[in-house]
N, C-alpha and C positions, 0 to 999 in steps of 0.2 A: 140200420138208418143212420144217416150222418147228421150231425148237427149243423144246421144252417149257419153261416157268418153273414152279419149284417153289417156293411159299414155304417159308421156314424159320422155325420153331417157335422163337423166343427166348427163351421162359419159362425153359429150362432150361439157356440158356448165360450165361455171362459174357463180355462183349465188352471187351477193352481196346486202347487205341491204340497201333499196333505202333512208332510213330516215323517213318513213311515217309509221304510225300503227294506223289504226282506229276503231272501234268498229262497227259492222254489225247493222244498225237500223234495229229494227221492226217496220212496219207500221200497222195502224190501223185508223177507221175512229171514228171519235170524233165530235160531232154538227155538222156532214155532211160534215167534212173535214178530210182528209187523213194527219196524224201527228204521229211523231215518239213515240212510246209507250214504249220502252225498247231495250235492244239489242238481236238479234236473238240469237237462241241456238240450236246446233246441236241435232240428235235424242237421245243423251245420256244426254243431259241438259247442255253440255258445252259451254261457249260463244264463238260465232263466232268474227274474226278479220281479216280485209283486211290490208295484208303486202306489200308495196311496196318493190320492187326487181329488182334490174339490172340483166338481163340475157346477159351474154357476149359469143357470138357464133361466131367464125371466126374474131375474130377483131372488131364485131359489137355489141353493146350495145343496147337492147331492154327492155322498162320498162314494168313491168308485176306487176299487183296487184293478190296477192295469199291470196285466202281466208281460214284459217285454225282454229280449235277449239282449245282453251287454256283457262285454268282457270283464267289466269292472263294475262295482255298485255305482247305479247313477246317484251322483249329488247333487241334489237339487234342496237349495234354500227353502224353509217352510213360509209356504205363502207366497211365494214367487211364482210368476206367470210362466207356464209351463205350455210346450207344443207336443201334442202324441202324434206322430206320423203314421198313416194308415189303421187309425183306431178302429176298432171294430167290435162288434158284441155277438155272441152267441147265448142261445137259451137252450138250457138242456131240458130233457122231457119232464122234470121234477118242477120246471119253472125257475130255475136258479140262471143268472146272468151272470155271463163272464166276459170282461172285456181284456182286449189284446191289443198291442201297437208294435210296428216294427222298431219304433225307439220313441224316446220321451227326452226330451232336452229342454234347458232354459229358454226363455223368449229373449232376443238381444234387445235392449233398449235402442231405441231410436236416436241417433246421435245428431 
């Protein structure tokens, strides 16, 4: 059974950088033990990153971790407004929610 991917309507959300970006670890077995063996990559070979964002909706903030592909670690100033392109959620059979996006970037200020 495949996990459905649900697009997230970001038109009612404000997303802010949460200050944490971590490489997604690839795990493998070595000497009978599970160990990190490098950074996970997407189907195109691009490294994957877990980026913490604050999603603000109707005055309430929620901390989300969004997984994104990026050649380099996304540099997002803490609490800066960000845009997540193609933001989607998936729910596992255990009920945990995973967020993914095709990219995450700072919102450019109007000039």
